[in-house]
N, C-alpha and C positions, 0 to 999 in steps of 0.2 A: 504493500500500500504506500510505500515511500514515494513522495512526489505527486500523489494523486490530489487533484484540485477540483472540488465540486463546483459546478456551475448552477446557480440558482435563478432561473428566470421566473421571478415571482409573479403570480396572477392573483391579486386580491381585489375583490369588489369593495370599494370604500363606501360604507353606508353608516348611518347613525346606529350605534350599538345600543340595544335595548337591554334592560335588566333581565336576568334569567327568568324564563317563563316555562314552567313545567308542562304547559299544554302544547308547546311547540317543540318538536323533537329535534335534537342536535345529533348529527351523525358524523363520525370521524371515519374516513376511508383511507386505506393504504393500497397502493399499486406498485407491485414489484414483479411483474410477469416476465420482464426481459431485462433491459439495461437502463431503464428510467426508474428512479426512486421518487415516489410522489406521496404526498399527504394532503388531504383536503378536509375541510369542516363545513358542513351544510346545516343551516338551521331553518327548518320549514322550506320556503322557496327562496331563501337567501344564502348565497354562497359567501361564507365569511372569510375563507382563506383557501388558497390552492398553491401549494409549494412543490417544485419539481427540481430534482438534482439530475442534471444530464451527464451521461458518461460517454458521449460521442467522442470527445477528444481522446479518451483512454482506449477506445476500441478501433478508432480510425486507422491506427498504425497496423492493425491486423486485417483490415478490410472487411470486418464483420464482428459480431458479438462473440466474445469468449466467455462461456457460461461461468467458469470459476471466478474469473475476474469480476464479472457482473455481481455475483452474489457477495463477494467480499466487499465491494463498494456499497451494496445495499446496507450491510451491517454498520458501515461507518456513517452513511448519510441519513438513515432512517431516524436515529435519535435527534439529530440536528433539525430535521424537518418537522418532527413532532413539536419540538420546542418553538420553532419559528411559526408554525401554524397556530398553535394555541395562543402565542403572544399576539399574532396578527389579528386573530379572531376575538381576542380579549375575553377568553373564557377560561375557566378552570377545567382540568381534565375530568374532575368528579362530576361536572355538569353534563358531560357527554351521555346521551341516552342509549347509544348503540355503537359498536365498533364493527367495521367491515373491512374485508380485504379480498383481493383477487385470488381465487382458488384455482384458476385455470382458464383457458389453456396458456401455456408458456413454458419457460425453462424451469424444471423441477427445483433446482438449487436456488433460483431466484424467488419462485412462488413461496417456498418454505419460509423465507425471511419475513415477508409481509404478513402472511397468514399467522405465523407464530407470534409476532408482535401483537396483532389484533386480538388473537385468542388470549394472550397473557393479560392485555388491558381489560378485556371483557371479564375475565375471571377475577382479576384484581379489584375491579370496581363493581363487580356484581351486576353487569349489564349484558344485554343480548349481543350475540355475535352473528354476523351474516357473511356467508361465503358467496362471493359474487363472480359470475362468469364475465371474464374480460370482454368477450364478444358482445354480451348483452350491454355492457357499458358503452361500447362504440355504437351499438344498434340504437340506443335510446338517447345518445348525446345530442342529436339535433333538437331535442325537446327541452334541453336544459336551460337554454336562454329564452324560452318562450313561456307558455302558460302551464307547462309541466303536465299537460294532458296528452296521453299517448293515443294518437289517432291511427286508425287502420292505414297501412301504407305498404308500398314495396320499397325495400331498403337494400342498398348496395354498401357492403362493408369491404373496403379495399385498402390493404395495408401490406407490410413487408411479408407477413406470414399467411395472410388470408385474402381471398377474393371470393365472396359469396353473395348471393342474392337471397333475400328472405321476405316472405309474406308475413306482415305483422298485423295481428288482429287486435292486440292489446297487450298489457303487461303479462308476460309468460305465455302468450299465445303466438307461437312462431312456427312457421312452416318453411323448411328449406326448399328453395327453388333450384338453385344451381351453385356449383362450387368449382374451384379450379381442379383440374385433373393432374396438374403437374406444378409448374412454378406459379406462385401468386404474382400479381402485377408488380408489387413493390420489390419482390425478389428478382423479377426480371429487370427492373430498373437498376438495382444494385449490381447485378451480374454484368449487364451491358456497360454500366459506368466503369466497372473494373476493367473490362476489355479495352475501353477507350482511355484508360489511364486517368480517370476522374476520381474525385474523392468519395468518401463514404459519409452519410448515406447517399446513394446514387440518384434518387428521385430529384431532389433539389438541384443537383449538379446538372443533370440532363435538361431539366426545365430551364435553367439559366441559359444554357447554350442554345436551346431550341428557340428562344425568343428572337434570335437573329437569323434563324434558318429557314430554308424552303422545305416545307413538309411534303412537297410533291416530287422532290428530286429522286428519292429512292422508293421503289415499289416493294414494300415489305408485306409479308403475309398477315391476314386476319383469319385466325383459325376458329373452327367450330361455330361459324356464324349462325347455323341453323339449329344449334343445340342450346339448351338452357345452361349448360356447364361452360367453363372457361378453360383456355389453354394458352400459355404464353411461352412454353418451351421452344416451340417451332420458330417463333419470332426471334427469340434469343439466338438460336442456332443460325438463322438466316443472317443475322448481323455478324456472327463469328465467321461465316464463310465469305461474307462480302468484304470484310476488312482488308484481307491481303490484296484485293484487287483495286483498292482505292489509292489515289495519289492526290497530292495538292491539298487545297483547303476544303475539307469535307465535313469537319466536326459538327458545325452548327446545323447543316442540312441533315446529317445522319441523325442527330439528336432530335430534330424536329420531326423527321419521318418516323422514327421509332416511337416517339411520344404520341404522334398522331395515330399510329396503328393501335396502340393500347387504348387510347381514348375512343376511337371508332368502335372497338369491340364492346367496351363497357357501356357506352351510351346506347348503342343499338340493342344490346341485350336487356338493359334495365327498362328501357322504354317499351320494348316488346313484352316484358313481363307485366308492366303496369297495365297495358292494354288487355293482356290475356286474363289477368285476375281482377279486372274491373275495379280499380281503386282510383281515388282522386289525388293521392299524395305520393310523391317519390322523395325518399331521403337518401343521403349519402354521408358516410363517415369513415373513419380510419385515416391513417397517415397519408396515404396517396391522395385522399380527397382534398388535401391542401393544394394540390396541383391546380393552378389557375385556369389552364386550358380545359381540364376536365370539368371544373365547376361551371365555366362559361358555356361549354357545349351542352352539359346536362340542363342548365337553366334555360338555354335557348330551345332545346328539344321539348322540355316540359311546357314552355310557353306556346310552342306551335301546337302541341297535342292537348293543351288546356289542362295540364296537371299542375297542381300546386307543387312547388319544389322547396325543400327544407334541407339545409346542410348545417353541420356543426360548425361553430366558430373555429377558425384555424387552430387556436391554442388548445381546443378540445379534441382535435383530430388525432394528434399524436398521443402517446400513452400518458394518462394523467389520473389523478385520484378523484377529481371532481365528479367524473362520470361514474366512478365506483360508489361514491357516497350518494349520488343521485339515485342509482338503481336500488341501493340499500334502503334509502328513505321510502321509495315506492313500495318495496317489498315489505318493509316493516309496517307501513300503513295498511297493507293488504293482509297482515297477520302472519307473515312468514318470518321464521328465525332458523338458524343453523345450529347444530350441535358443535361444541368446541372440539369434539373428537372427529369431526368430518375431515377427511384427508384431502390434500390438494390433488388435482388431476391435470397433468400436463397436456393431456389430449381431450380435455373436456369439450363436448359438443354443445352447440347452441340449440339445434333442432334436429 
């Protein structure tokens, strides 16, 4: 751990702090599913604090997340974040009504840290514990900045490890429509960025270069367009075979063409699903949904087809604990709790 420096991009909604009110539930959530350590505190519909310690700089030199390194950093950062969050929220830990943590999917060694801390706090203060699905956090995050009412929708979760489409009927009412059969979209971004000698994570790097590129220069494949599932491995392979043939200044155009191929597939499939399942709302979340081109194209497509479009705020798209606390709050209100003996599940499914 020598030389490790945490990065704390603080996200705190500044609001007038009210005295403790036992009728309004205060939820503390922890997120440690991968390489981001996060703590958030939610009181009713007010997010009091959301703190994140980023490990990007530590893993960038390896071109990806090193599980052992990630878990060791969680152990260092989590106590700091708990102190920062409670101080920012101006609450005592004893006033927290329930403790929640991501229980899966994710890296086993990372999940254990957050879950163990939340369980220990729940036991120590005699409060409920809630084990939360990381994907459910992403799934419902578009509603965190709104009226908190979960409306029926077709949702696209697109991140480094997941690309799935879900039919949402309400809290806990989820039906899997399609999933990636190989690489997730974010994984494809990372792998192609590495081929191009760009930094990690790859998505923002490719997006940056794509802004100045011609997306029509390279004709790259769009796989499985007639299927509800997704596939990006063939696109990644096409770039690998194309690279040795290229000369001169091609980086911006290749990035633009690659990004366009992924966006074309995602937009086509999610709009098709919304039509097929007759919903009025389309939502998108997950780290890749920070991509401006994807957001613009989805919003435009929804406008054309007269669907309402809702996306999570960019800071809620990457891994964070605010979405975990939000889902925990909804589940607690609905009468759900978890046993402190409940195990983490690195392969936990959403539907």
